[in-house]
C-alpha positions as CSV (number, residue, x, y, z in Angstrom):
1,M,141.8,143.8,59.6
2,A,138.8,145.9,60.8
3,E,138.9,149.6,60.0
4,G,140.7,152.0,62.4
5,Y,141.8,149.0,64.4
6,D,145.7,149.3,65.3
7,R,147.8,145.9,66.4
8,I,149.2,145.9,69.8
9,E,153.0,147.5,69.4
10,G,152.3,148.3,65.8
11,V,154.2,145.1,64.5
12,E,153.1,142.6,61.9
13,V,152.0,139.3,63.3
14,G,155.1,137.2,64.0
15,Q,155.9,133.3,63.6
16,Y,153.6,131.1,65.7
17,V,156.0,128.4,67.1
18,G,154.7,125.2,68.4
19,Y,156.1,122.0,69.7
20,R,153.8,118.9,69.8
21,F,154.7,116.0,71.7
22,F,153.0,112.1,71.1
23,A,153.4,109.0,73.0
24,V,151.9,105.8,71.1
25,D,149.7,103.5,73.2
26,P,151.7,100.5,73.9
27,A,148.6,98.4,72.6
28,W,148.9,99.5,69.2
29,R,152.2,97.8,68.7
30,R,150.1,94.7,69.0
31,L,148.1,95.4,65.9
32,P,149.1,93.4,62.6
33,V,152.0,94.8,61.0
34,E,149.8,96.1,58.0
35,E,147.7,98.1,59.9
36,R,150.4,99.7,61.7
37,T,152.2,100.4,58.4
38,A,149.2,102.1,57.0
39,G,148.6,104.1,60.0
40,K,152.0,105.3,59.9
41,E,152.1,106.1,56.2
42,A,148.7,108.2,56.7
43,F,150.4,110.1,59.5
44,A,153.4,110.6,57.3
45,D,151.2,111.9,54.3
46,V,149.8,114.4,56.7
47,V,153.0,115.5,57.9
48,D,154.3,115.8,54.2
49,E,151.4,117.9,53.1
50,F,151.7,120.6,56.0
51,A,155.2,120.8,55.5
52,G,154.6,122.5,52.1
53,R,152.3,124.9,53.4
54,M,154.0,126.0,56.6
55,E,157.6,128.0,57.1
56,G,158.7,124.9,59.1
57,L,157.7,121.3,59.9
58,R,160.2,119.3,61.4
59,V,159.8,115.9,63.2
60,Y,162.2,114.8,66.1
61,S,162.3,111.2,67.8
62,T,162.5,110.5,71.8
63,V,162.0,107.1,71.5
64,G,163.7,105.3,74.5
65,V,164.7,108.7,76.2
66,R,161.7,110.3,77.8
67,P,158.9,107.9,79.3
68,E,156.1,110.0,78.4
69,A,156.9,110.7,74.6
70,D,158.1,109.1,71.5
71,L,158.3,111.9,69.1
72,F,158.0,115.7,68.4
73,L,157.0,118.2,65.7
74,W,158.6,121.6,65.8
75,I,155.9,123.9,63.7
76,I,156.5,127.3,62.4
77,T,154.1,129.2,60.6
78,Q,152.7,132.7,60.6
79,R,149.1,131.6,60.2
80,Y,147.3,130.1,63.5
81,D,144.6,128.2,62.0
82,D,147.4,126.1,60.2
83,L,147.9,124.6,64.0
84,L,144.4,123.8,64.2
85,E,144.0,122.2,60.7
86,L,147.2,120.2,61.3
87,G,145.9,118.8,64.6
88,A,142.7,118.1,63.1
89,A,144.2,116.3,60.1
90,L,146.5,114.0,62.3
91,N,143.6,113.2,64.5
92,G,141.8,111.7,61.5
93,T,144.8,109.3,60.9
94,P,144.5,105.8,62.1
95,L,147.6,106.3,64.0
96,G,145.9,109.2,65.6
97,A,143.5,107.2,67.3
98,W,146.4,105.6,69.3
99,L,148.4,108.7,70.2
100,T,148.1,110.7,73.2
101,V,149.8,114.5,73.8
102,P,151.5,114.8,77.0
103,H,153.2,118.3,76.2
104,S,152.1,120.9,73.6
105,Y,153.7,124.4,73.7
106,L,153.0,127.5,71.7
107,G,154.9,130.6,71.5
108,T,155.2,133.5,69.1
109,T,158.3,135.4,67.8
110,K,159.3,139.3,68.9
111,P,162.4,140.9,68.9
112,S,164.0,141.1,72.4
113,V,163.7,144.1,74.5
114,Y,167.1,143.3,76.2
115,T,169.6,143.3,72.8
116,D,170.2,145.8,70.2
117,K,167.8,145.1,67.6
118,K,170.1,146.1,65.0
119,R,172.3,143.3,65.5
120,V,170.0,140.4,65.4
121,R,166.8,138.9,63.4
122,Q,163.7,140.9,64.2
123,G,162.6,138.2,66.0
124,R,162.4,135.2,63.6
125,V,162.8,131.5,63.8
126,A,165.3,130.5,61.3
127,P,166.5,126.4,62.1
128,R,169.6,125.5,60.6
129,N,168.7,121.8,61.0
130,A,171.5,120.7,63.6
131,P,171.1,117.1,64.8
132,Y,169.4,117.7,68.1
133,L,166.6,120.1,69.4
134,I,166.2,120.7,73.4
135,V,162.8,122.3,74.3
136,Y,161.6,123.5,77.4
137,P,158.8,125.9,79.2
138,F,160.1,128.3,81.1
139,V,158.5,131.1,84.0
140,K,160.2,133.6,85.5
141,V,159.2,134.8,89.2
142,R,157.0,137.7,88.9
143,P,159.5,140.3,91.0
144,W,161.7,140.0,87.9
145,Y,159.3,142.3,86.2
146,F,159.8,144.9,88.9
147,L,163.5,145.3,88.6
148,P,164.8,148.3,87.2
149,F,165.1,147.9,83.4
150,E,168.8,148.5,83.6
151,E,169.3,145.7,86.2
152,R,167.2,143.3,83.9
153,V,169.2,144.2,80.9
154,A,172.4,144.1,82.3
155,A,171.6,140.5,84.0
156,M,170.4,139.4,80.2
157,R,173.7,140.7,78.7
158,E,175.6,138.6,81.1
159,H,173.2,135.7,80.1
160,A,173.8,136.3,76.3
161,E,177.3,136.5,76.6
162,I,177.5,133.2,78.4
163,G,175.5,131.7,75.6
164,A,177.7,133.1,72.8
165,R,180.4,131.0,74.0
166,F,178.8,127.7,73.2
167,V,179.1,128.4,69.5
168,T,177.5,124.8,68.5
169,I,174.1,125.6,70.3
170,T,171.6,128.2,68.4
171,N,168.9,129.5,70.6
172,H,165.2,129.9,69.1
173,T,163.6,131.2,72.3
174,T,159.9,132.5,71.6
175,Y,157.2,133.8,73.6
176,S,154.2,132.6,75.3
177,F,152.3,135.6,77.6
178,G,148.6,135.3,77.0
179,I,148.7,132.0,74.6
180,D,149.8,129.5,76.7
181,D,150.6,128.4,80.4
182,Q,154.4,129.3,80.2
183,E,155.7,132.6,79.4
184,F,158.7,131.5,77.0
185,I,159.7,128.5,75.3
186,P,163.5,128.1,75.0
187,A,164.4,126.1,72.1
188,F,168.2,125.0,71.3
189,E,169.6,123.4,68.5
190,A,172.8,121.5,69.2
191,E,175.6,119.4,67.9
192,E,175.6,117.0,70.9
193,P,172.9,117.0,73.7
194,A,176.0,117.0,76.1
195,D,176.9,120.6,74.8
196,F,173.6,121.8,76.1
197,M,174.2,120.4,79.5
198,H,177.4,122.4,79.9
199,L,175.7,125.5,78.9
200,M,173.1,125.3,81.5
201,M,175.3,123.9,84.0
202,T,177.4,127.5,83.4
203,L,174.2,129.6,83.4
204,R,173.4,128.5,86.8
205,E,175.7,130.8,88.1
206,S,174.4,133.7,86.2
207,E,172.3,136.4,87.8
208,A,169.4,135.7,85.6
209,S,169.0,132.4,87.0
210,R,167.9,133.6,90.2
211,W,164.8,134.7,88.9
212,T,163.7,131.3,87.4
213,E,160.6,130.0,88.7
214,R,160.1,126.7,86.4
215,D,162.2,125.4,83.4
216,T,161.0,122.0,83.2
217,P,160.2,119.4,81.6
218,I,163.5,119.6,79.5
219,L,163.1,117.4,76.4
220,V,165.4,116.4,73.7
221,G,164.8,115.1,70.4
222,K,166.8,113.9,67.6
223,L,166.0,115.5,63.9
224,V,164.7,112.6,61.9
225,D,162.4,112.1,58.9
226,V,159.0,111.5,59.8
227,R,158.9,108.1,58.6
228,D,161.9,107.1,60.4
229,A,160.4,108.4,63.5
230,L,157.5,106.6,63.1
231,D,159.1,103.3,62.3
232,A,161.1,103.6,65.6
233,L,157.7,103.3,67.6
234,D,157.2,99.8,66.6
235,G,160.9,98.7,66.2
236,A,160.6,98.7,62.3
237,T,163.7,100.3,62.4
238,T,166.3,100.3,65.5
239,E,168.9,102.8,64.3
240,L,168.1,106.0,63.4
241,P,169.6,107.5,60.3
242,S,172.2,110.2,60.8
243,A,170.7,112.4,58.2
244,T,174.3,114.2,57.5
245,T,172.7,116.2,54.6
246,L,170.3,117.8,57.5
247,Y,172.9,118.8,59.8
248,T,174.1,122.5,59.4
249,A,177.1,124.4,61.5
250,P,176.3,127.8,62.9
251,D,178.8,129.1,60.1
252,G,176.3,127.1,57.3
253,T,178.9,124.2,56.9
254,P,177.5,120.7,57.0
255,Y,178.7,118.7,60.1
256,P,180.0,115.2,59.3
257,A,177.9,112.3,60.4
258,P,177.8,112.2,64.0
259,S,180.6,109.8,65.2
260,R,180.1,110.0,69.3
């Protein structure tokens, strides 16, 4: 850091948190199986390598759910250049030539100004490896920022109290001001996607909801090993494993294999 330079807010750099969505060109499925297998293995090897360099790199399958995306990566790192290097390495794989990126979101962590900082983590994302992850971009209407601070605190307190009632859902919201098009990236780990639907329906009646400008597209992914996600691209596997050992409840105990 340059001499005499003070970082904004006088805090350390937080985590960079990215969500990168991929869609495979349908023509790729017509390649010989040997070419597809080699391409998938090269892509998986890159993910494995970078997973050992970052705080977090998880893979989620969206096959058969969203028309514009087949899988996505949840990336957590304190080094911005990791994002660039991972992107370049994936582009260099044979499979990379057949992939498009319909969505890519980037945020960073900081403590919330609306929460008692003594009671929460200092703005860090710590995944618990729940079975599903729901991600979407979020923008508030500008008049929100001109409300008295006390009114905003009251609205967000209500918002948080509602969220706390849904104990199987964990919030990992990050901030995108100035580094991406949205203002926030809400991301929620959940035991079951329908649980999140009930949370969102309840939040629609909260005061904070009236200040929302945009909160779509909403994308839901299932946590899987990278090779399972890639095999689902061409039907090499048609049943994604439950990965019971990855699923952890909010109190730290493992979930049983999903049966619903």
